[in-house]
Structures are given as structure tokens and as C-alpha cells.
VEXDREN-2710 file (C-alpha; in Angstrom, 1 decimal):
% VEXDREN-2710
k/r/px/py/pz
1/MET/-19.4/10.0/-9.2
2/LYS/-18.4/9.9/-12.6
3/LYS/-16.1/6.8/-13.8
4/MET/-15.5/5.4/-16.8
5/VAL/-13.1/3.3/-18.9
6/ILE/-11.8/4.1/-22.8
7/LYS/-9.6/1.6/-24.4
8/THR/-8.7/1.9/-27.8
9/SER/-5.8/1.8/-30.8
10/ILE/-5.1/4.7/-32.6
11/ALA/-6.0/4.9/-36.0
12/PRO/-3.8/4.5/-38.9
13/ASN/-2.0/7.3/-40.7
14/THR/-3.1/9.5/-37.8
15/SER/-1.3/10.9/-34.6
16/HIS/-3.0/12.9/-31.9
17/ASN/-2.3/14.9/-28.8
18/ALA/-3.3/12.7/-25.9
19/ALA/-5.2/15.3/-23.8
20/GLU/-7.1/16.6/-26.7
21/LEU/-8.0/13.0/-27.9
22/LEU/-9.4/11.8/-24.5
23/SER/-10.8/14.9/-24.0
24/GLY/-12.9/14.8/-27.5
25/MET/-13.6/10.9/-26.2
26/SER/-14.4/10.9/-22.8
27/GLY/-16.6/14.2/-22.8
28/LEU/-14.3/15.6/-20.1
29/SER/-12.6/19.2/-20.3
30/LYS/-9.0/19.2/-21.4
31/ALA/-8.1/20.1/-17.7
32/LYS/-9.7/17.0/-16.1
33/VAL/-8.1/15.0/-18.4
34/LYS/-4.7/16.4/-17.7
35/ASP/-5.6/16.1/-14.0
36/ALA/-6.2/12.3/-14.5
37/MET/-3.3/11.9/-16.4
38/ASN/-0.9/13.6/-13.9
39/LYS/-2.6/11.1/-11.1
40/GLY/-1.5/8.2/-13.0
41/ALA/-4.8/7.1/-14.9
42/PHE/-3.7/7.1/-18.5
43/TRP/-2.0/3.8/-20.0
44/ILE/-0.3/2.9/-22.9
45/LYS/0.1/-0.9/-23.8
46/ASP/3.2/-2.0/-25.6
47/LYS/3.6/-4.8/-28.3
48/LYS/4.0/-7.4/-25.4
49/GLY/1.1/-6.5/-23.7
50/LYS/2.7/-4.3/-20.9
51/LEU/1.0/-1.4/-19.8
52/ARG/3.1/2.0/-18.8
53/ARG/1.9/5.0/-17.2
54/ILE/2.1/8.2/-19.2
55/ARG/1.3/11.4/-17.0
56/LYS/2.7/14.0/-19.7
57/ALA/-0.2/15.5/-21.2
58/THR/1.4/17.0/-24.4
59/TYR/2.5/13.4/-25.4
60/THR/1.7/12.3/-29.2
61/LEU/-0.1/9.2/-30.2
62/TYR/1.0/7.7/-33.1
63/SER/-0.5/4.8/-35.5
64/GLY/-0.8/1.4/-33.9
65/ASN/-0.6/2.7/-30.2
66/SER/-2.9/1.0/-28.1
67/ILE/-4.2/3.2/-25.0
68/GLU/-6.4/2.8/-21.9
69/PHE/-7.6/5.4/-19.9
70/TYR/-9.3/4.6/-16.6
71/TYR/-11.4/8.0/-14.8
72/ASN/-12.8/8.1/-11.4
73/ASP/-13.6/11.5/-10.0
74/LYS/-14.2/10.0/-6.5
75/LEU/-10.4/8.6/-6.3
76/LEU/-9.0/11.9/-8.3
77/SER/-10.8/14.4/-6.0
78/LYS/-9.2/12.8/-2.8
79/LYS/-6.2/14.4/-1.2
80/PRO/-3.4/12.2/-0.4
81/PRO/-2.6/11.9/3.7
82/ALA/0.9/13.3/4.5
83/ILE/3.7/10.8/4.4
84/GLN/7.1/10.9/7.0
85/CYS/10.4/9.6/5.9
86/VAL/11.6/8.0/9.1
87/GLU/15.1/7.6/7.4
88/ASP/17.2/7.9/3.7
89/LEU/19.4/5.2/3.4
90/ILE/20.5/5.6/-0.1
91/HIS/19.9/2.2/-1.7
92/TYR/16.5/2.8/-0.1
93/SER/14.2/4.6/2.5
94/VAL/12.1/4.0/5.3
95/TRP/8.5/5.8/5.4
96/LEU/5.8/5.6/8.0
97/LYS/2.4/5.5/6.3
98/PRO/-0.7/7.0/7.2
99/ALA/-4.0/5.3/7.5
100/GLY/-6.3/5.8/4.7
101/LEU/-3.0/5.9/1.8
102/MET/-2.2/2.7/-0.5
103/SER/0.6/1.0/-0.9
104/GLN/0.6/1.2/-4.6
105/GLY/-1.7/3.0/-7.0
106/THR/-4.8/1.3/-9.1
107/LYS/-5.1/1.7/-13.1
108/TYR/-7.6/4.5/-11.9
109/GLY/-4.5/6.6/-10.4
110/ASP/-1.4/6.4/-8.3
111/HIS/-1.9/9.9/-6.4
112/CYS/-3.2/8.5/-3.2
113/SER/-0.5/5.8/-3.1
114/LEU/3.0/6.0/-0.9
115/LEU/4.9/4.7/-3.8
116/ARG/4.0/7.5/-5.6
117/GLN/4.2/9.9/-3.1
118/VAL/8.1/8.8/-2.3
119/GLU/8.5/9.1/-6.1
120/VAL/7.0/12.8/-6.1
121/PHE/9.5/13.5/-3.0
122/PHE/13.0/12.4/-4.6
123/ASN/11.7/13.1/-7.9
124/PRO/13.4/13.1/-10.8
125/LYS/16.4/11.8/-8.6
126/ARG/15.3/8.4/-7.5
127/GLU/13.7/5.4/-8.4
128/VAL/10.8/3.4/-6.6
129/PHE/10.4/0.3/-6.2
130/LEU/7.9/-1.4/-3.9
131/VAL/8.9/-4.8/-2.1
132/HIS/6.0/-5.2/0.8
133/ARG/2.9/-3.9/1.4
134/LEU/0.5/-2.5/3.9
135/ASP/-3.3/-2.4/4.0
136/MET/-4.6/0.8/2.9
137/GLU/-6.4/1.2/6.1
138/ALA/-3.6/0.4/8.1
139/SER/-0.9/2.6/9.4
140/GLY/3.2/1.6/9.9
141/LEU/6.6/1.6/8.6
142/MET/7.3/0.7/5.0
143/LEU/10.6/-0.1/2.7
144/ILE/10.9/1.6/-0.3
145/ALA/14.0/0.3/-2.5
146/HIS/15.6/2.6/-5.0
147/ASN/17.2/0.5/-7.4
148/ARG/16.8/-2.7/-8.3
149/LYS/19.2/-4.8/-6.7
150/ALA/18.2/-2.9/-3.1
151/ALA/14.6/-4.2/-4.5
152/SER/15.9/-7.8/-5.4
153/LYS/17.5/-7.9/-1.8
154/LEU/14.8/-6.4/0.2
155/SER/12.0/-8.7/-1.6
156/GLY/14.2/-11.5/-0.9
157/LEU/14.2/-10.8/3.0
158/PHE/10.5/-10.9/3.0
159/GLN/10.0/-13.5/0.7
160/LYS/12.8/-15.8/3.1
161/HIS/10.4/-14.6/5.9
162/GLN/13.7/-12.9/7.3
163/ILE/12.3/-9.4/8.3
164/ILE/10.7/-9.8/11.4
165/LYS/7.3/-7.4/11.3
166/GLU/5.3/-6.6/14.9
167/TYR/2.0/-4.8/14.9
168/HIS/0.2/-3.6/17.3
169/ILE/-3.8/-3.9/17.2
170/GLU/-7.0/-3.4/19.4
171/VAL/-9.5/-6.3/19.1
172/LEU/-13.1/-6.9/20.3
173/GLY/-13.2/-8.8/23.7
174/ASN/-11.1/-10.6/26.4
175/ILE/-8.9/-12.1/24.6
176/SER/-6.3/-12.9/28.0
177/ASN/-8.0/-16.2/28.3
178/MET/-7.0/-17.9/25.5
179/GLN/-4.9/-21.2/25.9
180/SER/-3.1/-20.4/22.9
181/ASN/-0.7/-17.3/21.5
182/ARG/-0.2/-19.0/18.2
183/ILE/-3.4/-18.6/15.4
184/GLU/-2.9/-21.6/12.9
185/LEU/-5.6/-21.2/10.6
186/PRO/-5.4/-21.7/7.0
187/LEU/-6.0/-18.6/4.5
188/ASP/-7.1/-19.4/1.0
189/ASP/-5.5/-23.0/1.6
190/LYS/-2.5/-22.0/2.5
191/PRO/-0.8/-22.3/5.8
192/ALA/-0.6/-19.0/7.7
193/LEU/0.8/-18.8/11.3
194/THR/0.2/-15.4/13.2
195/GLU/1.6/-15.0/17.4
196/PHE/0.3/-12.8/19.7
197/LYS/0.7/-11.4/23.3
198/VAL/-1.8/-9.5/25.3
199/LEU/-0.7/-6.5/26.2
200/SER/-3.7/-5.2/28.2
201/TYR/-7.3/-5.5/28.5
202/ASN/-10.4/-2.7/29.1
203/SER/-13.3/-4.1/30.4
204/LYS/-15.1/-0.6/29.7
205/SER/-14.7/-0.9/26.0
206/ASN/-14.6/-4.3/26.0
207/THR/-11.6/-4.6/24.0
208/SER/-7.9/-5.7/24.2
209/MET/-4.5/-4.4/23.3
210/VAL/-2.1/-6.8/21.4
211/THR/0.9/-7.3/19.5
212/ALA/1.4/-9.7/16.8
213/SER/3.9/-10.8/14.6
214/ILE/3.5/-13.0/11.3
215/THR/5.9/-15.6/9.6
216/THR/3.6/-16.0/6.5
217/GLY/2.3/-12.9/4.5
218/ARG/-1.3/-14.2/4.1
219/TYR/-4.1/-11.4/2.2
220/HIS/-5.1/-9.4/5.4
221/GLN/-3.6/-12.2/7.2
222/ILE/-4.2/-10.4/10.6
223/ARG/-7.5/-9.0/10.4
224/ARG/-9.1/-12.4/8.8
225/HIS/-7.1/-14.6/12.0
226/PHE/-8.6/-12.4/14.8
227/ASN/-12.2/-12.1/13.0
228/MET/-11.8/-16.2/12.7
229/ILE/-11.2/-16.6/16.6
230/GLY/-13.4/-14.1/17.3
231/HIS/-11.9/-11.3/18.2
232/PRO/-11.9/-9.1/15.0
233/VAL/-9.6/-6.2/15.0
234/ILE/-11.2/-2.9/15.8
235/GLY/-12.6/-0.5/13.4
236/ASP/-12.1/-3.1/10.5
237/PRO/-14.7/-2.3/7.8
238/LYS/-14.7/-5.6/5.9
239/TYR/-13.9/-8.3/8.7
240/GLY/-16.0/-8.9/12.1
241/LYS/-19.5/-8.0/14.2
242/GLY/-19.4/-5.5/16.8
243/ASN/-16.5/-3.8/16.1
244/LYS/-16.7/-1.4/14.0
245/ASN/-16.1/2.6/14.8
246/SER/-15.2/6.1/13.6
247/GLU/-11.7/6.3/14.1
248/GLY/-10.7/3.8/11.5
249/LEU/-9.0/0.4/11.5
250/ARG/-6.8/-0.2/15.2
251/LEU/-4.1/-1.8/12.9
252/SER/-0.3/-0.3/13.2
253/ALA/2.9/-1.9/11.8
254/VAL/5.3/-1.0/14.4
255/THR/8.6/-2.6/14.6
256/LEU/10.8/-4.0/11.2
257/SER/13.6/-6.2/12.1
258/PHE/16.4/-7.3/9.8
259/LEU/19.7/-7.6/8.7
260/CYS/20.5/-4.8/6.4
261/PRO/21.8/-6.5/3.2
262/PHE/23.9/-3.3/2.4
263/ALA/25.7/-2.6/5.7
264/ASN/25.4/-5.9/7.1
265/LYS/24.2/-5.2/10.4
266/LYS/21.0/-5.6/12.0
267/ARG/18.8/-2.5/11.7
268/THR/15.7/-2.2/13.8
269/LEU/13.0/0.2/12.8
270/HIS/10.3/1.1/15.9
271/MET/7.4/3.2/15.8
272/THR/5.8/4.5/18.8
273/GLY/2.6/6.8/18.4
274/LEU/3.0/9.0/15.3
275/GLN/7.0/9.0/15.6
276/ALA/9.6/6.6/14.5
277/SER/12.7/5.8/14.8
278/SER/15.7/3.4/13.5
279/THR/18.3/1.8/15.4
280/VAL/21.4/-0.5/14.3
END
């Protein structure tokens, strides 16, 4: 695997073709540089220090430009899994994110992210804004906003916990004997609440199927909470012991229910298997 980071400023009284300059500095072929740029690995920093992605290989760099190039051939060689548009609601759209796809990209690229895939799907007609996240290893329903007003309204609903999120998970062991269906254990020194309901127990695999809902959005909340009570999520690569498998993380965001800020009607989105539906 080849991985590198290049950070530099363009010398005074000079200008350069971005792809040619990066090829010379990195030792990579122009074709590899162009591919990396197209997949979101090249950035320009403005005077306020804010980074902006540049995908155009013919982009001209001028004196004083501060640039950053992040190259990881393992990431760039990945092919993103297919996404599914559940519903296009103009101000925002609903998507079924498959496991293995990031919610948004990193400095090394964004072609394996839902946000970029949605941008490509609508390009060049729509802006895209991320309003919530779902773990890369998880699958499920996500909302993408298409203007700043929608992004603000939807983000506000998530921040105020006015969007009900339900997850289906498979955990290790028999959890039906728990005295409470609430996990109230702080995460990162902050309050965190996960509520759950046991659907079934499989004695052969020693696993339980559970629906879980959260009113707080702490980092990896569901995965960490169930691991903390001794019932880690099956297939979790990071948390738990005895719960690893070859099928991936058994966690899906299956329901989003909220009052649509544009239609002013309750909207319920539900995922069953590999299909999703929407009702108002």
C-alpha cells in the first residue's frame, strides 16, 4: 500500500497545472493523480485556513496557493457499494445506505461515501448536505438535505431529538432476562440512553434479535452500550469478544419518524430487508 501526504505553498511568481505539479512532487503518474483528485484527495486552503476540495485536474495553481494532497491507494482502489434512493422530496431525499459505505468522506477521498454518491446521482442539479451520520459498518436509512434551509431544519430536528430513530440489531447471548429495557450508562462523560425490546432468542447461535432506539447520539452509542452490558453486537469489528463473524456488523437503521418541516405532516420511513418504504 502506498500512502502519502503532501502539504506545500506555491512559490512566488509561479503558476502550475495541479495534476502536473502533484505528479512531479509525488512520483505518481498523472493518471493516478487525476484519479485521486476526482475522488476527492486534493485540497486548497483559503486565507482563513478553510479547506476546499478541487477535483479538476486542469486546475491552475497560482502564487500563494496553499495545497494539501492525501493519497492512499488502498482507499482509492475501493469500489463503493450501490446506494438506493427511497424517495426524492425536493428539499431533501431519503437513501438506503449499504454497509461498507461511509456517511461522508475523509481528506483522503470521498468516493466511498454516501454524500458523494448522492452528489454524483444528482449532479449538477442539487447541492448536498449531511445532517446526520451512520457508522460505516452499519446499513440503513439516511436523510440528505439539498439546500441550506433544509439542512438547518433537519439538523435542528436531530439535535432536539425530534426524529425517532429505530435500529434492528443482533446481539450475543440471551438478553431477554434483563431486568430493564433501558441502558443508561454515560459515554464520554455525557448522559446516554438506549432503550430496547427483545424480538427473539436463538439458542443455537446464542444470539438475540433486538430493536433499539436512542434519544442521545453519542459516538457508537448502541454498539458501546450493548457491549458494556455484556451483549455486544454481532459482527462488531471494534467492540466485544466472541461476537465476530464474516458477515459484517448486524446493525441497521430501520425507521426514521418525524414531522416533515416542509409538508408539516408526520413522515415515517421504514426499512425491511433490502427494501424501504415511506408513509405520510
